[in-house]
N, C-alpha and C positions, 0 to 999 in steps of 0.2 A: 601168355599175355603179351600183347604188342604195345610198343611205345607210341605208335601212331594214333592220332585222334580218330574217333569215330566219324564217318561221313555225316555231313549236316543233313538233317531231316528237313526238307523243304515244305513240309505240310503246314508249318507255322507261317509261311509267307502269305501275305494277303493276295487275293486275286485282283485283277484289274477292276472288277465290279465292286470291290470293297473300298476302293479309293474314293475320296470325295470328289464330286464334280466341281471343277475349278472354274471360276468366272474369268473370262478374257478381260484384260485391262488394256488401256491405250495410254502411252506416255505422250501427253500433248506437248511436252517440251521438245520433242523431236520432230514435230510437225513444222512445215515451212510457215513463215510469216504470211498471213492471209493478204495483207496489203501488197506485199511483194508479188504474190501470186496474181492479184488483180492487175498490178502494173505490167507484169509479163504478159498476161492474157490480153490486156488492152493493146500493148505493142504488137502482139501477134495479129490482132484484128485491124488495127489502124495503120500498122507499119510505121509507127512513130513512137518515140520515147523520150525520156528526159535523162539528164545526168544523175548518176547515183554513186555513192561511196558505200562499199560493203565491208564489214568486218568479218573475217573468216579465220577463226582459230589462230590468232597470233599474227595474221597478215591483214593488210588493208588493200582492197581492190577498188579501183575507181574507173568509170567509163560511162558511155551513153547506151541506154537500153535500146535494143533493136528487136525486130521480130525474128521468130524462129525461121521463117521463110527466108529472110535476108541473110541470116547466119548460114544456113545451108547453101544458099546461092553463092555466098562468098567462098565457102569450102569447095564447091564445085568449080568455080572460076579459078581458084588457087590451084586445084589439081590439074586443070586442063590448060593452064597458061603455058606458053612456050618457055622452055628452059634451055639456055645455051648448052650445047653439047649433048642434048638428049636425042636419041635416034627414034625412028618410027615405032619400033617395038616398045620402047619405054613410054612414048606418048600414048600408044594403044592401051597399055596397062594402066596408065594414069587415067585415061578416059573411062575404062572399065571400072576402076576404083571410084571415080566421081559418080558414075551412073549408079553403082551399087549402094553407095553410102550417103550421097548428097542429093543427086537429082531426084530420086524417088521421094525423099523427104520434102524437097522443094515442091514437087507436084502435089503431094498429099496436103501440105499446109496451104498451098495456093488454092486448091479445090475447096478446102474447108472455108477459107476466107471468102472466096468468090460466091459460094453458095449460101453464105451467112450461117453456116453450121454453128450452133451454140456449143461452146466448150465450157464445161464446169471449171471455174477458176481453181477449185481445190484439186483438180487433176493436173494442174500446171506444176511441174516439178523442177523446171530449169528457167533461168533468166539468161538472156544473151546480151553481151556488151560489145560495142565496138570502141576503138581507141582506148582499150583497157590498159591500165597500168597497175602493177602490184608493188606495194611498199612493205618492207619488213622492218622490224624495230631497228632504229639507229640509221636507217637509210634516208638520205636527203632527197634523192631523185628516184622516181619509180622505174621499175623495169617495164619496158613497153611490151605488152602481150598482143596488142591488136584486137582481133575478134576472139571472144572467149565465151564459153558455155559454163555456167555456174549452177551447181546443184543447190536449190533453195534451202534444203534442210541443213546445209552447212553454214548458212549465214547467221551469225550471232547478233549483229546489229547493223543498222544502215542509216544513212541520212541523204537528203537531197543535195545534189551538187557534186562536182568532180574536183579532184585534187590535181594540181599541176606539178 
C-alpha cells in the first residue's frame, strides 16, 4: 500500500461544450466622453479648437485643442529642426524618424481632411493640445508640456477654458 494519493480521474471535468455560453458585456464607464470625441473630430476637420481643461487621474491638464494633422506636423518639424552640434548623420536619422512616425500621419490626415472623408467621431481615441500645462495637487504653476496627445479614455472630467 502506498502513501501517495491516487492520480485524479479527469473524466469528471466538464468539456468545453458543457460550459454555458457567456454574453459579452461592455463597460461603458471606460468609453471616452462622446462630446470630447466630437470636439477632437471637429478640430481634425476644421483645424481649429478651443481651450479645455482636462482631469486625468489626479492631475489636471489645460491647453488649446488642435487637429491631429497639426500635432503630427509639429512633431515632424521638431524632429527636423536644426540642433546645434548635430552632424549630418544625426540629421539624417532625425529626418528618417520624422518621415516614419510623423510625416506619414500628416499626409494621411491631410488627405482625409481635403477629400472630406467622414470619420466616425466614436473612432476618435485621442485629443491633441497645444500650449498644454499639467498641474498636480498642491502645485501653483503648471509644468509646460507644449504639444500633447491625450488618450480620451483617461479623461475623468473636463471643462471649457484653460488654466494659467
